A tleap script that builds the chain and sets N, CA, C and O, in Angstrom:
source leaprc.protein.ff14SB
mol = sequence {
  NMET LYS CYS SER ILE CYS GLY ARG LYS SER
  GLU GLY GLU PHE CYS ASP TYR HIE LEU LEU
  ALA TYR ARG LYS LEU LYS GLU ALA TYR VAL
  LYS TRP LYS GLU ALA THR ASP ILE SER TRP
  THR GLU TYR LEU SER GLU ILE VAL LYS ASN
  PRO PHE THR GLY GLU TRP SER LYS GLU VAL
  ALA LYS LYS LEU LEU GLU ASP GLY LYS ASP
  GLU ALA CLYS
}
set mol.1.N position { 155.232 212.012 -179.057 }
set mol.1.CA position { 154.531 210.759 -178.797 }
set mol.1.C position { 154.100 210.588 -177.340 }
set mol.1.O position { 154.625 211.231 -176.432 }
set mol.2.N position { 153.115 209.689 -177.149 }
set mol.2.CA position { 152.818 209.365 -175.719 }
set mol.2.C position { 152.862 207.932 -175.508 }
set mol.2.O position { 152.812 207.097 -176.411 }
set mol.3.N position { 152.958 207.692 -174.259 }
set mol.3.CA position { 153.198 206.319 -173.600 }
set mol.3.C position { 151.957 205.606 -174.041 }
set mol.3.O position { 150.851 206.117 -173.864 }
set mol.4.N position { 152.114 204.429 -174.615 }
set mol.4.CA position { 150.985 203.526 -174.955 }
set mol.4.C position { 150.196 202.962 -173.833 }
set mol.4.O position { 149.154 202.347 -174.061 }
set mol.5.N position { 150.657 203.147 -172.607 }
set mol.5.CA position { 149.983 202.661 -171.304 }
set mol.5.C position { 149.397 203.811 -170.690 }
set mol.5.O position { 148.186 203.805 -170.467 }
set mol.6.N position { 150.173 204.898 -170.358 }
set mol.6.CA position { 149.600 205.876 -169.386 }
set mol.6.C position { 149.366 207.200 -170.030 }
set mol.6.O position { 148.778 208.067 -169.384 }
set mol.7.N position { 149.779 207.436 -171.260 }
set mol.7.CA position { 149.693 208.658 -172.027 }
set mol.7.C position { 150.621 209.759 -171.722 }
set mol.7.O position { 150.468 210.879 -172.209 }
set mol.8.N position { 151.597 209.451 -170.911 }
set mol.8.CA position { 152.616 210.466 -170.537 }
set mol.8.C position { 153.470 210.720 -171.849 }
set mol.8.O position { 153.518 209.912 -172.775 }
set mol.9.N position { 154.109 211.881 -171.825 }
set mol.9.CA position { 155.065 212.294 -173.028 }
set mol.9.C position { 156.200 211.259 -173.155 }
set mol.9.O position { 156.877 210.999 -172.161 }
set mol.10.N position { 156.423 210.692 -174.272 }
set mol.10.CA position { 157.505 209.681 -174.421 }
set mol.10.C position { 158.174 209.926 -175.847 }
set mol.10.O position { 157.630 210.636 -176.693 }
set mol.11.N position { 159.388 209.289 -176.050 }
set mol.11.CA position { 160.127 209.369 -177.182 }
set mol.11.C position { 159.850 208.193 -178.074 }
set mol.11.O position { 160.200 208.204 -179.254 }
set mol.12.N position { 159.156 207.064 -177.462 }
set mol.12.CA position { 158.941 205.950 -178.105 }
set mol.12.C position { 157.541 205.425 -177.620 }
set mol.12.O position { 156.644 206.220 -177.338 }
set mol.13.N position { 157.371 203.987 -177.526 }
set mol.13.CA position { 156.173 203.349 -177.078 }
set mol.13.C position { 155.904 203.671 -175.602 }
set mol.13.O position { 154.758 203.879 -175.202 }
set mol.14.N position { 156.896 203.705 -174.859 }
set mol.14.CA position { 156.719 203.891 -173.347 }
set mol.14.C position { 157.239 205.106 -172.796 }
set mol.14.O position { 158.264 205.587 -173.279 }
set mol.15.N position { 156.609 205.694 -171.774 }
set mol.15.CA position { 157.291 206.774 -170.980 }
set mol.15.C position { 158.478 206.300 -170.307 }
set mol.15.O position { 158.704 205.090 -170.284 }
set mol.16.N position { 159.343 207.212 -169.696 }
set mol.16.CA position { 160.444 206.788 -169.004 }
set mol.16.C position { 160.255 205.771 -167.906 }
set mol.16.O position { 161.110 204.913 -167.686 }
set mol.17.N position { 159.106 205.868 -167.202 }
set mol.17.CA position { 158.791 204.909 -166.071 }
set mol.17.C position { 158.495 203.525 -166.707 }
set mol.17.O position { 159.096 202.518 -166.334 }
set mol.18.N position { 157.620 203.509 -167.609 }
set mol.18.CA position { 157.289 202.154 -168.206 }
set mol.18.C position { 158.449 201.568 -168.976 }
set mol.18.O position { 158.613 200.351 -169.053 }
set mol.19.N position { 159.243 202.438 -169.540 }
set mol.19.CA position { 160.486 201.970 -170.260 }
set mol.19.C position { 161.511 201.294 -169.317 }
set mol.19.O position { 162.150 200.282 -169.606 }
set mol.20.N position { 161.583 201.948 -168.206 }
set mol.20.CA position { 162.585 201.371 -167.232 }
set mol.20.C position { 161.950 199.981 -166.740 }
set mol.20.O position { 162.659 198.981 -166.627 }
set mol.21.N position { 160.683 199.972 -166.476 }
set mol.21.CA position { 160.056 198.701 -166.074 }
set mol.21.C position { 160.228 197.694 -167.129 }
set mol.21.O position { 160.529 196.563 -166.748 }
set mol.22.N position { 160.088 197.910 -168.422 }
set mol.22.CA position { 160.244 197.056 -169.471 }
set mol.22.C position { 161.649 196.503 -169.566 }
set mol.22.O position { 161.823 195.299 -169.753 }
set mol.23.N position { 162.656 197.355 -169.442 }
set mol.23.CA position { 164.054 196.982 -169.460 }
set mol.23.C position { 164.372 196.014 -168.197 }
set mol.23.O position { 165.170 195.081 -168.286 }
set mol.24.N position { 163.713 196.314 -167.093 }
set mol.24.CA position { 163.944 195.447 -165.903 }
set mol.24.C position { 163.263 194.079 -166.126 }
set mol.24.O position { 163.818 193.038 -165.773 }
set mol.25.N position { 162.088 194.098 -166.701 }
set mol.25.CA position { 161.425 192.803 -167.003 }
set mol.25.C position { 162.251 191.968 -167.849 }
set mol.25.O position { 162.374 190.776 -167.568 }
set mol.26.N position { 162.881 192.516 -168.946 }
set mol.26.CA position { 163.739 191.801 -169.919 }
set mol.26.C position { 164.898 191.251 -169.220 }
set mol.26.O position { 165.275 190.097 -169.423 }
set mol.27.N position { 165.511 192.098 -168.347 }
set mol.27.CA position { 166.713 191.600 -167.577 }
set mol.27.C position { 166.417 190.388 -166.689 }
set mol.27.O position { 167.088 189.356 -166.720 }
set mol.28.N position { 165.341 190.596 -165.881 }
set mol.28.CA position { 164.914 189.542 -164.987 }
set mol.28.C position { 164.516 188.234 -165.691 }
set mol.28.O position { 164.563 187.145 -165.118 }
set mol.29.N position { 164.133 188.396 -166.933 }
set mol.29.CA position { 163.567 187.191 -167.655 }
set mol.29.C position { 164.743 186.277 -167.992 }
set mol.29.O position { 164.636 185.051 -167.947 }
set mol.30.N position { 165.968 186.966 -168.362 }
set mol.30.CA position { 167.150 186.139 -168.672 }
set mol.30.C position { 167.356 185.041 -167.378 }
set mol.30.O position { 167.541 183.843 -167.592 }
set mol.31.N position { 167.304 185.548 -166.184 }
set mol.31.CA position { 167.561 184.904 -165.087 }
set mol.31.C position { 166.483 183.769 -164.743 }
set mol.31.O position { 166.787 182.666 -164.289 }
set mol.32.N position { 165.226 184.182 -165.015 }
set mol.32.CA position { 164.153 183.218 -164.929 }
set mol.32.C position { 164.230 182.193 -165.869 }
set mol.32.O position { 164.027 181.032 -165.516 }
set mol.33.N position { 164.519 182.500 -167.109 }
set mol.33.CA position { 164.682 181.459 -168.167 }
set mol.33.C position { 165.803 180.564 -167.826 }
set mol.33.O position { 165.564 179.368 -167.996 }
set mol.34.N position { 166.985 180.878 -167.378 }
set mol.34.CA position { 168.004 180.024 -167.098 }
set mol.34.C position { 167.695 179.047 -165.932 }
set mol.34.O position { 168.172 177.913 -165.892 }
set mol.35.N position { 166.875 179.553 -164.997 }
set mol.35.CA position { 166.362 178.844 -163.798 }
set mol.35.C position { 165.325 177.872 -164.042 }
set mol.35.O position { 165.402 176.738 -163.568 }
set mol.36.N position { 164.317 178.271 -164.787 }
set mol.36.CA position { 163.177 177.440 -165.016 }
set mol.36.C position { 162.716 177.134 -166.438 }
set mol.36.O position { 161.700 176.471 -166.645 }
set mol.37.N position { 163.450 177.610 -167.377 }
set mol.37.CA position { 163.167 177.418 -168.833 }
set mol.37.C position { 161.720 177.848 -169.171 }
set mol.37.O position { 161.056 177.259 -170.024 }
set mol.38.N position { 161.308 178.799 -168.531 }
set mol.38.CA position { 159.829 179.503 -168.784 }
set mol.38.C position { 159.872 180.336 -170.103 }
set mol.38.O position { 160.856 180.964 -170.492 }
set mol.39.N position { 158.724 180.257 -170.705 }
set mol.39.CA position { 158.561 181.173 -172.026 }
set mol.39.C position { 158.334 182.525 -171.589 }
set mol.39.O position { 158.100 182.819 -170.417 }
set mol.40.N position { 158.408 183.398 -172.599 }
set mol.40.CA position { 158.285 184.920 -172.386 }
set mol.40.C position { 156.715 185.166 -171.951 }
set mol.40.O position { 156.406 185.973 -171.074 }
set mol.41.N position { 155.888 184.471 -172.582 }
set mol.41.CA position { 154.480 184.649 -172.316 }
set mol.41.C position { 154.160 184.035 -170.880 }
set mol.41.O position { 153.448 184.689 -170.119 }
set mol.42.N position { 154.593 182.975 -170.544 }
set mol.42.CA position { 154.439 182.318 -169.185 }
set mol.42.C position { 155.087 183.322 -168.076 }
set mol.42.O position { 154.540 183.563 -167.000 }
set mol.43.N position { 156.197 183.812 -168.450 }
set mol.43.CA position { 156.865 184.751 -167.512 }
set mol.43.C position { 156.038 186.033 -167.292 }
set mol.43.O position { 155.914 186.496 -166.158 }
set mol.44.N position { 155.465 186.616 -168.384 }
set mol.44.CA position { 154.843 187.789 -168.235 }
set mol.44.C position { 153.498 187.544 -167.445 }
set mol.44.O position { 153.072 188.429 -166.703 }
set mol.45.N position { 152.834 186.359 -167.598 }
set mol.45.CA position { 151.627 185.980 -166.857 }
set mol.45.C position { 151.987 185.809 -165.393 }
set mol.45.O position { 151.183 186.137 -164.521 }
set mol.46.N position { 153.122 185.327 -165.119 }
set mol.46.CA position { 153.517 185.204 -163.634 }
set mol.46.C position { 153.730 186.583 -163.051 }
set mol.46.O position { 153.348 186.846 -161.910 }
set mol.47.N position { 154.377 187.520 -163.874 }
set mol.47.CA position { 154.668 188.728 -163.442 }
set mol.47.C position { 153.346 189.510 -163.054 }
set mol.47.O position { 153.267 190.186 -162.028 }
set mol.48.N position { 152.334 189.361 -163.948 }
set mol.48.CA position { 151.147 190.065 -163.700 }
set mol.48.C position { 150.362 189.415 -162.437 }
set mol.48.O position { 149.657 190.151 -161.747 }
set mol.49.N position { 150.478 188.139 -162.159 }
set mol.49.CA position { 149.835 187.536 -161.068 }
set mol.49.C position { 150.546 187.696 -159.736 }
set mol.49.O position { 149.960 187.404 -158.694 }
set mol.50.N position { 151.795 188.154 -159.740 }
set mol.50.CA position { 152.728 188.166 -158.571 }
set mol.50.C position { 152.331 189.398 -157.752 }
set mol.50.O position { 152.452 190.501 -158.285 }
set mol.51.N position { 151.870 189.302 -156.509 }
set mol.51.CA position { 151.421 190.461 -155.633 }
set mol.51.C position { 152.577 191.376 -155.338 }
set mol.51.O position { 152.369 192.544 -155.010 }
set mol.52.N position { 153.789 190.878 -155.446 }
set mol.52.CA position { 155.000 191.715 -155.179 }
set mol.52.C position { 155.564 192.486 -156.348 }
set mol.52.O position { 156.501 193.264 -156.170 }
set mol.53.N position { 155.067 192.310 -157.446 }
set mol.53.CA position { 155.379 193.042 -158.681 }
set mol.53.C position { 154.924 194.373 -158.546 }
set mol.53.O position { 153.818 194.583 -158.048 }
set mol.54.N position { 155.740 195.416 -158.982 }
set mol.54.CA position { 155.395 196.803 -159.047 }
set mol.54.C position { 154.328 197.091 -160.053 }
set mol.54.O position { 154.156 196.372 -161.037 }
set mol.55.N position { 153.650 198.097 -159.807 }
set mol.55.CA position { 152.433 198.521 -160.715 }
set mol.55.C position { 152.927 198.699 -162.235 }
set mol.55.O position { 152.391 198.108 -163.172 }
set mol.56.N position { 154.022 199.590 -162.371 }
set mol.56.CA position { 154.527 199.736 -163.647 }
set mol.56.C position { 154.913 198.519 -164.429 }
set mol.56.O position { 154.626 198.408 -165.621 }
set mol.57.N position { 155.547 197.631 -163.772 }
set mol.57.CA position { 155.881 196.378 -164.411 }
set mol.57.C position { 154.664 195.542 -164.807 }
set mol.57.O position { 154.615 194.866 -165.834 }
set mol.58.N position { 153.726 195.644 -163.940 }
set mol.58.CA position { 152.517 194.840 -164.191 }
set mol.58.C position { 151.839 195.354 -165.381 }
set mol.58.O position { 151.386 194.553 -166.198 }
set mol.59.N position { 151.711 196.778 -165.576 }
set mol.59.CA position { 151.097 197.470 -166.591 }
set mol.59.C position { 151.825 197.109 -167.862 }
set mol.59.O position { 151.156 196.848 -168.862 }
set mol.60.N position { 153.221 197.072 -167.905 }
set mol.60.CA position { 153.929 196.730 -169.060 }
set mol.60.C position { 153.725 195.315 -169.336 }
set mol.60.O position { 153.481 195.039 -170.510 }
set mol.61.N position { 153.772 194.437 -168.559 }
set mol.61.CA position { 153.495 192.968 -168.765 }
set mol.61.C position { 152.128 192.749 -169.466 }
set mol.61.O position { 152.027 192.036 -170.464 }
set mol.62.N position { 151.111 193.379 -168.911 }
set mol.62.CA position { 149.813 193.384 -169.350 }
set mol.62.C position { 149.667 193.752 -170.822 }
set mol.62.O position { 148.950 193.152 -171.623 }
set mol.63.N position { 150.449 194.834 -171.085 }
set mol.63.CA position { 150.344 195.373 -172.440 }
set mol.63.C position { 151.108 194.588 -173.452 }
set mol.63.O position { 150.725 194.476 -174.617 }
set mol.64.N position { 152.269 194.013 -172.952 }
set mol.64.CA position { 153.035 193.010 -173.887 }
set mol.64.C position { 152.181 191.742 -174.116 }
set mol.64.O position { 152.277 191.178 -175.206 }
set mol.65.N position { 151.376 191.266 -173.191 }
set mol.65.CA position { 150.523 190.163 -173.365 }
set mol.65.C position { 149.520 190.469 -174.393 }
set mol.65.O position { 149.280 189.721 -175.341 }
set mol.66.N position { 148.887 191.701 -174.151 }
set mol.66.CA position { 147.654 192.009 -175.070 }
set mol.66.C position { 148.289 192.181 -176.472 }
set mol.66.O position { 147.595 191.769 -177.401 }
set mol.67.N position { 149.387 192.672 -176.757 }
set mol.67.CA position { 149.971 192.984 -178.052 }
set mol.67.C position { 150.649 191.791 -178.526 }
set mol.67.O position { 151.097 191.818 -179.673 }
set mol.68.N position { 150.796 190.727 -177.804 }
set mol.68.CA position { 151.512 189.535 -178.260 }
set mol.68.C position { 152.907 189.719 -178.586 }
set mol.68.O position { 153.430 189.006 -179.442 }
set mol.69.N position { 153.554 190.613 -177.977 }
set mol.69.CA position { 155.000 190.911 -178.190 }
set mol.69.C position { 155.937 189.786 -177.660 }
set mol.69.O position { 155.757 189.314 -176.537 }
set mol.70.N position { 156.888 189.381 -178.436 }
set mol.70.CA position { 157.873 188.341 -177.990 }
set mol.70.C position { 159.088 189.044 -177.424 }
set mol.70.O position { 159.327 190.239 -177.600 }
set mol.71.N position { 159.848 188.185 -176.718 }
set mol.71.CA position { 160.994 188.802 -175.886 }
set mol.71.C position { 162.091 189.569 -176.763 }
set mol.71.O position { 162.840 190.401 -176.251 }
set mol.72.N position { 162.130 189.268 -177.981 }
set mol.72.CA position { 163.252 189.589 -178.901 }
set mol.72.C position { 163.008 191.150 -179.369 }
set mol.72.O position { 163.868 191.774 -179.991 }
set mol.73.N position { 161.790 191.680 -179.012 }
set mol.73.CA position { 161.633 192.994 -179.437 }
set mol.73.C position { 161.563 194.111 -178.293 }
set mol.73.O position { 161.425 195.297 -178.596 }
savepdb mol mol.pdb
quit
């Protein structure tokens, strides 16, 4: 398989780099939701706009928004 974002070799939808970014996005979302009661979609939009967000995380957030994936998956 290949990463759906960058085309690198992967065992699933994402390569190791984008998978790590995805996991960290999910972990951080739990904290954001507790603090602000933000939705998954709003959170991903904020991640994409944030100039301090890393490139891999932004790429994952954009992909998830495009695909309409919710946080449970």
